[in-house]
C-alpha positions in Angstrom: 95.7 53.2 103.7 94.1 50.0 103.9 91.4 49.6 101.4 88.0 50.4 102.1 86.9 46.8 101.9 89.4 45.6 104.5 88.5 48.6 106.8 84.6 47.4 106.5 85.7 43.8 107.1 87.5 44.6 110.6 84.7 47.3 111.5 82.3 44.3 111.2 84.7 41.9 113.2 84.8 43.9 116.0 82.1 44.2 118.8 80.4 47.5 118.3 80.7 50.0 121.1 78.9 53.0 119.6 75.5 53.6 118.3 74.3 56.8 116.3 72.9 59.1 118.9 72.1 62.1 117.0 72.4 63.3 113.4 71.9 66.8 111.9 71.8 67.1 108.1 70.2 70.2 106.1 67.3 71.8 108.0 67.9 69.6 111.0 70.5 72.3 112.0 67.6 74.8 112.4 66.0 72.6 114.8 68.8 71.1 116.7 70.9 74.5 117.4 70.1 78.1 119.0 71.4 81.3 117.0 73.3 83.2 119.7 73.1 87.0 119.1 75.5 87.9 121.8 78.7 89.8 122.0 81.7 87.9 120.9 83.4 86.5 124.0 86.9 86.6 121.8 86.2 90.4 121.3 86.0 89.9 117.2 84.5 92.7 115.0 81.4 90.8 114.3 77.6 91.1 114.9 76.1 87.7 115.7 72.6 87.8 114.5 69.4 85.7 115.7 67.9 83.0 113.6 65.1 84.9 112.1 67.8 87.8 111.0 70.0 85.1 109.7 67.3 83.5 107.5 65.8 86.8 106.3 69.1 87.8 105.0 70.4 84.6 103.7 72.9 84.3 106.3 71.7 80.8 107.1 69.8 78.4 105.0 69.7 74.6 104.1 68.8 72.1 101.3 67.7 69.0 101.7 71.4 67.8 102.5 73.3 70.7 103.1 73.5 73.2 105.7 75.2 76.9 105.1 75.9 79.6 107.4 77.7 82.7 106.2 78.9 86.1 106.8 77.5 89.3 105.2 79.7 89.9 102.0 77.9 93.1 100.4 77.8 95.8 103.2 80.3 98.1 104.4 80.3 98.1 108.0 79.3 101.4 109.8 80.9 103.0 112.7 80.1 102.4 116.3 78.4 99.1 115.5 79.6 95.6 116.8 80.9 94.6 113.4 80.2 92.5 110.2 77.1 90.3 110.5 77.8 86.7 110.8 76.4 83.7 112.8 77.2 81.8 115.9 75.0 78.3 116.6 75.0 76.0 119.7 73.7 72.7 120.0 70.4 72.5 122.1 71.6 69.1 123.5 74.9 68.2 125.1 77.0 65.2 124.6 79.8 63.7 126.6 81.7 60.6 125.7 81.5 59.6 122.0 82.5 59.9 118.5 81.8 63.1 116.7 81.9 63.0 112.8 81.7 66.2 111.1 81.4 66.3 107.1 82.4 69.7 105.8 82.0 70.8 101.9 83.5 74.3 102.5 84.8 76.3 105.6 85.5 79.9 105.9 88.4 81.4 104.5 90.4 84.7 103.9 91.9 87.5 105.6 90.3 88.4 109.2 88.4 85.2 109.2 88.4 83.3 112.5 86.0 80.2 112.0 85.7 77.4 114.7 84.0 74.2 115.4 84.3 73.3 119.1 82.6 72.2 122.0 82.0 73.5 125.6 80.7 72.6 128.9 77.1 73.0 129.2 77.1 73.4 132.7 79.9 75.7 133.2 80.8 78.4 133.8 83.9 78.6 131.3 86.2 77.3 131.5 85.0 74.9 134.4 84.1 71.6 132.4 86.4 72.2 129.5 86.4 73.4 126.0 87.5 71.2 123.1 88.5 72.8 119.7 88.4 70.7 116.8 88.5 72.9 114.0 90.1 76.3 114.2 92.4 78.7 112.1 92.9 82.3 111.3 93.5 84.6 108.1 95.2 82.7 105.3 96.4 79.7 107.3 96.5 76.3 105.9 97.0 74.0 108.8 94.2 73.3 111.3 94.8 73.7 115.2 93.3 71.3 117.6 93.5 72.4 121.3 92.0 72.1 124.8 91.2 74.9 127.2 90.5 74.0 131.0 90.8 74.9 134.7 94.2 74.6 136.4 96.0 71.3 136.4 95.8 70.2 133.1 99.1 69.4 131.2 100.1 67.5 127.9 103.4 65.5 127.2 105.5 67.4 124.8 105.8 63.9 122.8 102.6 61.5 122.4 101.2 59.1 119.8 99.8 61.8 117.4 100.7 63.0 113.8 100.6 66.7 114.5 103.1 69.0 116.0 102.8 70.2 119.4 102.4 73.7 119.8 101.9 74.2 123.5 101.4 72.0 126.5 99.7 73.7 129.4 95.8 73.7 129.1 95.0 76.0 131.8 93.3 79.2 130.6 95.0 81.2 132.9 98.3 80.7 131.5 99.7 82.7 128.5 96.6 84.6 128.0 94.2 81.6 127.4 96.7 79.8 124.7 95.3 76.4 125.6 97.4 73.2 125.0 97.4 72.9 121.0 98.6 70.7 118.1 98.9 71.8 114.6 97.9 69.2 111.9 100.4 68.4 109.5 98.0 67.6 106.5 98.5 70.7 104.1 94.8 70.7 103.3 93.3 70.6 106.8 92.2 74.3 106.8 91.0 77.3 104.8 91.5 77.8 101.2 93.4 74.7 100.5 90.7 72.7 102.3 88.1 74.1 100.2 90.2 73.9 97.1 90.6 70.0 97.6 86.7 69.4 98.0 86.6 69.4 101.7 87.0 66.6 103.9 85.8 64.7 107.4 86.8 66.0 111.0 86.4 63.1 113.8 86.9 63.8 117.3 86.6 61.2 119.9 86.3 61.6 123.7 86.7 58.9 126.3 87.1 59.1 130.2 89.4 55.7 129.8 91.7 57.2 127.0 91.3 60.7 126.7 90.6 62.9 123.5 91.8 62.2 119.8 91.1 64.1 116.5 91.5 62.9 112.9 91.3 64.7 109.7 90.6 62.7 106.2 90.6 64.7 103.1 87.5 63.8 100.9 89.8 62.0 98.2 91.4 59.9 100.8 88.7 58.5 103.3 87.3 55.3 104.1 83.7 55.8 103.3 82.5 53.0 105.7 83.9 54.8 108.5 81.2 57.4 108.2 78.2 55.1 108.0 76.8 52.3 110.4 77.8 52.2 113.7 81.8 52.5 114.0 83.8 50.8 116.5 86.4 53.6 117.8 88.7 50.7 118.5 89.3 49.8 114.9 89.7 53.4 114.0 92.2 53.8 116.7 94.1 50.8 115.6 94.2 51.5 111.8 94.7 55.5 111.9 97.1 57.3 114.1 95.2 60.5 115.4 96.5 63.8 114.2 96.0 65.2 117.5 95.9 63.2 120.9 95.5 64.6 124.2 95.7 61.8 127.0 93.9 62.4 130.3 95.2 59.3 132.6 98.3 61.3 134.0 98.3 65.0 134.1 94.8 65.9 133.3 92.4 64.1 135.1 89.4 63.7 132.8 86.5 63.5 135.1 87.4 66.9 136.8 88.3 68.5 133.8 85.4 67.6 131.3 81.7 67.0 131.4 78.9 67.1 129.0 79.5 69.6 126.3 77.4 72.0 123.7 78.5 71.8 120.3 79.4 75.3 118.8 80.0 76.6 114.9 81.1 80.4 114.6 82.6 82.7 112.7 84.1 85.9 113.8 86.7 88.3 112.6 89.5 90.1 113.9 89.4 89.5 117.7 92.1 88.2 120.3 93.8 86.0 117.6 93.2 86.9 114.1 93.4 90.5 114.7 96.1 90.6 117.4 99.0 93.0 115.8 101.6 90.1 116.4 99.5 87.9 113.9 97.9 90.4 111.8 101.1 92.6 111.0 103.1 89.2 110.3 100.4 88.2 107.6 100.2 89.3 104.1 96.8 90.4 105.1 98.4 93.5 106.6 99.3 94.8 102.8 95.6 95.2 102.4 94.8 97.4 105.5 96.9 98.8 108.3 94.6 96.8 110.9 92.2 94.2 110.8 89.1 96.0 111.9 89.6 98.5 109.0 89.9 95.6 106.4 86.6 93.9 107.8 84.6 97.3 107.7 85.6 98.3 104.3 86.1 95.4 102.2 82.7 93.4 102.1 83.8 91.6 98.7 86.6 90.0 100.8 84.3 87.8 102.6 82.7 86.0 99.7 84.5 82.6 100.8 83.4 83.4 104.7 81.0 80.7 104.8 80.4 77.1 106.3 79.0 74.5 104.1 78.0 71.3 106.2 76.8 68.0 104.8 76.4 66.5 108.2 77.0 66.2 111.9 76.7 63.0 113.3 77.3 62.0 116.9 78.1 58.6 118.2 77.9 57.6 121.7 78.1 54.2 123.8 75.3 51.9 124.3 74.6 53.2 127.7 75.0 57.2 127.1 72.0 59.4 126.7 71.7 62.7 125.1 71.5 65.8 127.7 68.9 68.2 126.7 
């Protein structure tokens, strides 16, 4: 990797396309996001709570430079309730083309967990307008999955300019039970416990109508800091670093008809359609702890001590002529 000084010089030598549009740090998450106390659309064994409950129960709190959201890790879940208390938040503003930079110190990890950082159309209804999943995984996995979920007529080539491994190429939610088109990151510390043990890192997503959607992961110990401050030029990033995930949208997935302005979502659910499906749970070492995922969630509160997000910042850089959509 190029030295930081060289990287900074290249950034300064190029004409900047992007300006910092919005920054969320610490308590700014409380001002910029809504706590969604809804039934989980992915059928997880989870009870999403409202902001007041989350603050009262210490499931959401902030310092001057850090925001945390977590699951209940002390209660046995009673029968006939939605599930274990947790948090799902969605940004009040929507954003389109731009560069999204997330600095994470810790992400939820452990059996039955299914955390995600993703975006979805403000206009909808889902899947109209698209969904972009940047951070997502389940149970004890150590590799992140980046994916798209769209309406019909959106496919990706098997081989393209990315470091990750293509898992699926059909983005249409009607195909294969909404598998979406996904790519697995090859960095061994990109998700879960290994990510946390390595001190976290930075996830970057770029979406552009003229190019497509790209994602990068930089471990904290191996990231050029100049990338994260000032007004980065995405062309410099693209020139220096091959994306971990790349979804081209010039040929078989028209960008304008599949993607519009998106809200940003962080959530933490349990079990559900992915983490708790028998084909996934039964092939994980988690199955040795409980015969099914829901029983594990209900009866093992101490297993969720690592089920929390610790976010240092989220910054959205947008082109000079793009505004935030409230």
